[in-house]
C-alpha positions as CSV (number, residue, x, y, z in Angstrom):
1,X,88.0,69.8,179.5
2,X,91.4,71.3,178.1
3,X,91.2,74.0,175.7
4,X,91.1,73.3,171.9
5,X,94.4,74.6,170.4
6,X,93.0,76.0,167.2
7,X,97.0,76.8,166.1
8,X,97.4,73.2,166.3
9,X,94.5,72.6,164.5
10,X,95.7,74.8,161.6
11,X,98.8,73.8,161.3
12,X,98.1,69.9,161.0
13,X,95.7,71.0,157.8
14,X,98.1,72.4,156.5
15,X,100.6,69.9,156.2
16,X,97.8,68.0,155.3
17,X,97.3,70.0,152.4
18,X,100.9,70.5,151.7
19,X,100.7,66.9,151.6
20,X,98.3,66.6,149.2
21,X,99.3,69.1,147.0
22,X,103.0,67.0,146.7
23,X,101.2,64.1,145.6
24,X,99.4,65.7,143.2
25,X,102.6,67.5,141.9
26,X,104.9,64.2,141.9
27,X,102.3,62.5,139.6
28,X,101.8,65.6,137.3
29,X,104.8,64.8,134.4
30,X,103.7,61.3,133.2
31,X,99.9,62.9,133.0
32,X,101.1,65.7,131.1
33,X,103.4,64.1,128.5
34,X,100.9,61.6,128.3
35,X,98.3,64.0,127.1
36,X,100.6,66.2,125.4
37,X,101.5,63.2,123.2
38,X,98.0,62.3,122.2
39,X,98.0,66.1,120.8
40,X,95.6,67.3,123.6
41,X,96.4,70.8,125.3
42,X,95.5,70.7,128.3
43,X,94.8,68.1,131.3
44,X,92.9,67.8,134.6
45,X,95.2,67.9,137.0
46,X,92.8,68.2,140.1
47,X,89.2,68.4,140.9
48,X,87.7,70.2,144.2
49,X,83.9,71.0,145.2
50,X,82.4,74.5,146.2
51,X,79.2,76.1,146.8
52,X,79.4,79.4,146.4
53,X,78.7,82.0,149.7
54,X,79.1,78.9,151.9
55,X,82.0,80.1,154.1
56,X,84.7,78.0,153.5
57,X,83.8,76.1,150.7
58,X,83.3,79.1,148.9
59,X,84.8,80.2,145.9
60,X,83.7,82.4,142.9
61,X,86.2,81.3,140.1
62,X,89.0,84.4,140.8
63,X,91.8,82.3,140.8
64,X,93.5,85.0,143.5
65,X,90.6,83.6,145.9
66,X,92.0,80.1,145.9
67,X,92.8,78.1,149.2
68,X,94.7,75.3,150.4
69,X,95.1,72.3,148.1
70,X,94.1,73.8,145.0
71,X,95.9,77.1,145.5
72,X,99.2,75.2,146.2
73,X,99.0,73.0,143.0
74,X,97.7,76.2,141.0
75,X,100.6,77.8,142.2
76,X,103.0,75.6,140.9
77,X,101.7,75.3,137.7
78,X,101.5,78.6,137.1
79,X,105.4,78.9,137.9
80,X,106.2,76.5,135.5
81,X,104.2,78.5,132.7
82,X,101.4,76.2,132.3
83,X,98.3,78.2,132.5
84,X,96.2,77.2,134.9
85,X,92.6,77.7,134.8
86,X,89.4,75.6,135.3
87,X,86.4,73.9,133.6
88,X,83.6,73.6,135.9
89,X,80.0,72.1,136.1
90,X,77.4,72.4,138.4
91,X,76.9,68.9,140.9
92,X,75.7,67.7,144.1
93,X,78.2,67.2,147.1
94,X,78.2,66.3,150.1
95,X,78.7,68.5,153.6
96,X,81.3,66.5,156.0
97,X,78.0,65.8,158.0
98,X,76.9,63.5,155.0
99,X,74.1,65.6,153.8
100,X,73.8,67.0,150.1
101,X,74.5,70.3,148.9
102,X,73.9,71.7,145.2
103,X,77.6,73.5,144.6
104,X,80.1,73.4,141.6
105,X,82.5,70.7,141.0
106,X,85.4,72.5,139.5
107,X,88.5,70.7,137.6
108,X,91.9,72.9,138.1
109,X,93.6,72.5,134.5
110,X,97.1,72.9,132.9
111,X,97.6,74.2,129.6
112,X,101.0,73.8,127.8
113,X,99.7,75.1,124.3
114,X,100.0,78.5,125.3
115,X,103.2,77.8,127.4
116,X,106.6,79.5,126.1
117,X,107.9,77.6,122.6
118,X,111.0,76.2,124.6
119,X,108.2,74.5,127.1
120,X,108.9,70.7,126.6
121,X,105.2,69.8,126.4
122,X,104.5,72.6,124.4
123,X,106.7,70.9,121.5
124,X,105.8,67.3,122.6
125,X,101.9,68.9,122.2
126,X,103.0,70.8,118.6
127,X,105.0,67.5,117.4
128,X,101.7,65.4,118.1
129,X,99.4,67.9,116.4
130,X,101.3,68.2,113.5
131,X,101.4,64.4,113.0
132,X,97.7,63.7,113.4
133,X,96.9,66.2,111.1
134,X,99.4,64.8,108.5
135,X,97.4,61.8,108.8
136,X,94.3,63.5,108.0
137,X,95.8,65.6,105.5
138,X,97.3,62.6,103.5
139,X,93.8,60.8,102.8
140,X,92.7,64.1,101.2
141,X,93.4,62.7,97.9
142,X,91.8,59.3,98.2
143,X,88.4,61.6,99.7
144,X,88.9,64.1,97.0
145,X,89.2,61.0,94.3
146,X,86.1,59.1,95.7
147,X,83.7,62.2,96.2
148,X,84.6,63.4,92.5
149,X,83.7,59.9,90.9
150,X,80.1,60.0,93.2
151,X,79.7,63.4,91.5
152,X,79.7,65.3,95.1
153,X,81.6,68.9,94.6
154,X,82.3,68.2,98.3
155,X,83.8,66.4,101.2
156,X,84.0,65.9,104.9
157,X,87.4,65.9,105.8
158,X,87.5,66.1,110.1
159,X,84.8,66.1,112.8
160,X,85.7,67.7,116.0
161,X,83.8,68.5,119.3
162,X,84.1,71.7,121.3
163,X,81.8,73.3,124.6
164,X,81.1,76.5,125.3
165,X,81.1,75.0,128.6
166,X,84.9,75.1,128.8
167,X,86.6,78.4,129.3
168,X,88.9,79.6,127.5
169,X,88.8,75.7,125.7
170,X,86.2,75.9,123.6
171,X,85.8,77.1,119.6
172,X,83.1,79.9,119.1
173,X,82.2,78.8,115.2
174,X,84.8,81.7,113.9
175,X,87.5,79.5,111.7
176,X,90.1,82.3,112.3
177,X,90.4,80.8,116.1
178,X,90.6,77.4,115.4
179,X,93.7,75.6,117.3
180,X,95.4,72.4,117.1
181,X,94.3,70.1,114.7
182,X,91.4,71.6,113.1
183,X,93.6,74.5,112.6
184,X,96.1,72.6,110.1
185,X,93.7,70.9,108.4
186,X,91.9,74.1,107.9
187,X,95.0,75.8,106.6
188,X,95.9,72.5,104.5
189,X,92.6,73.4,102.7
190,X,93.5,76.5,101.9
191,X,96.2,76.2,100.3
192,X,95.3,73.5,98.2
193,X,92.3,75.7,97.1
194,X,89.3,73.5,98.6
195,X,87.3,76.4,99.8
196,X,87.0,74.9,103.6
197,X,84.2,75.6,105.7
198,X,83.5,74.9,109.6
199,X,79.7,73.6,109.8
200,X,78.3,72.3,113.0
201,X,76.6,68.8,112.6
202,X,74.6,68.2,115.7
203,X,74.6,69.0,119.8
204,X,75.1,66.4,122.0
205,X,77.5,65.3,125.1
206,X,80.9,63.9,125.5
207,X,83.2,63.2,128.2
208,X,86.1,65.9,128.4
209,X,88.3,65.7,131.6
210,X,86.4,63.2,133.6
211,X,82.4,64.3,132.9
212,X,80.5,64.8,130.3
213,X,79.9,68.2,128.7
214,X,76.9,69.6,126.5
215,X,78.4,70.9,123.4
216,X,78.6,70.7,119.2
217,X,80.1,68.5,116.9
218,X,81.9,70.7,114.2
219,X,83.0,69.2,110.5
220,X,85.6,70.7,108.3
221,X,84.8,70.1,104.9
222,X,86.6,70.5,101.2
223,X,84.8,71.9,98.8
224,X,85.1,72.9,94.8
225,X,81.8,72.9,93.2
226,X,79.2,75.4,94.1
227,X,76.8,72.7,95.1
228,X,74.0,72.2,97.6
229,X,75.1,72.6,101.1
230,X,77.1,69.2,102.4
231,X,75.3,67.0,104.7
232,X,77.7,65.3,107.4
233,X,78.6,61.5,107.2
234,X,80.6,61.2,103.6
235,X,84.3,60.7,103.5
236,X,84.5,61.8,107.6
237,X,87.7,61.2,109.1
238,X,88.2,60.4,112.7
239,X,86.9,62.6,115.7
240,X,88.5,64.6,117.9
241,X,88.2,67.4,120.7
242,X,88.6,71.5,119.1
243,X,92.8,70.9,119.4
């Protein structure tokens, strides 16, 4: 019986990982442009399953500890100023022998909302954000008129979803930390002296990055009369994620 050639196995594994990474990278431009044109600041690039503390499957969330295909893709994103990061969720996975094991499903994401200003994806994203925000704020006079005619001194303008389980991508409830469409809508209401407020509507689940996350629906209101605290559902615009 001949000896197992470990070096050959290592080289074969490396080549397969490189090929997997190239296939992912080749498809990224189309995926990222589509997401940016929808006013989304990031997109999931690839998932990978880990089991903390279990040898080669172990990963504790530190980017410097990445190996294999995820590392190659991560380094590509970093080289193109796309601020790679992660979203994560506890999940049951399977070992090579088919036995189930509790672990974490990581999703490597690419972000362009914080890319340099000359980045084409950031430019496309900001253009889409401005367009969507304008579509919402253009309806504000009509919303205001309807609310006023009904004897109501406030109205819902925009509703969005966010989750604290989305690292660096969620919303903490502070209006100063709003981004994307909610930020532009909020600032518009400030300029119009409509006393914008960000309120929590309810906790719920919503799909983000291919899986459901527990989070909260927030809504931005405009108000010109100190009446009762608003309830949701009146003159509400379309929903979005927190961007």
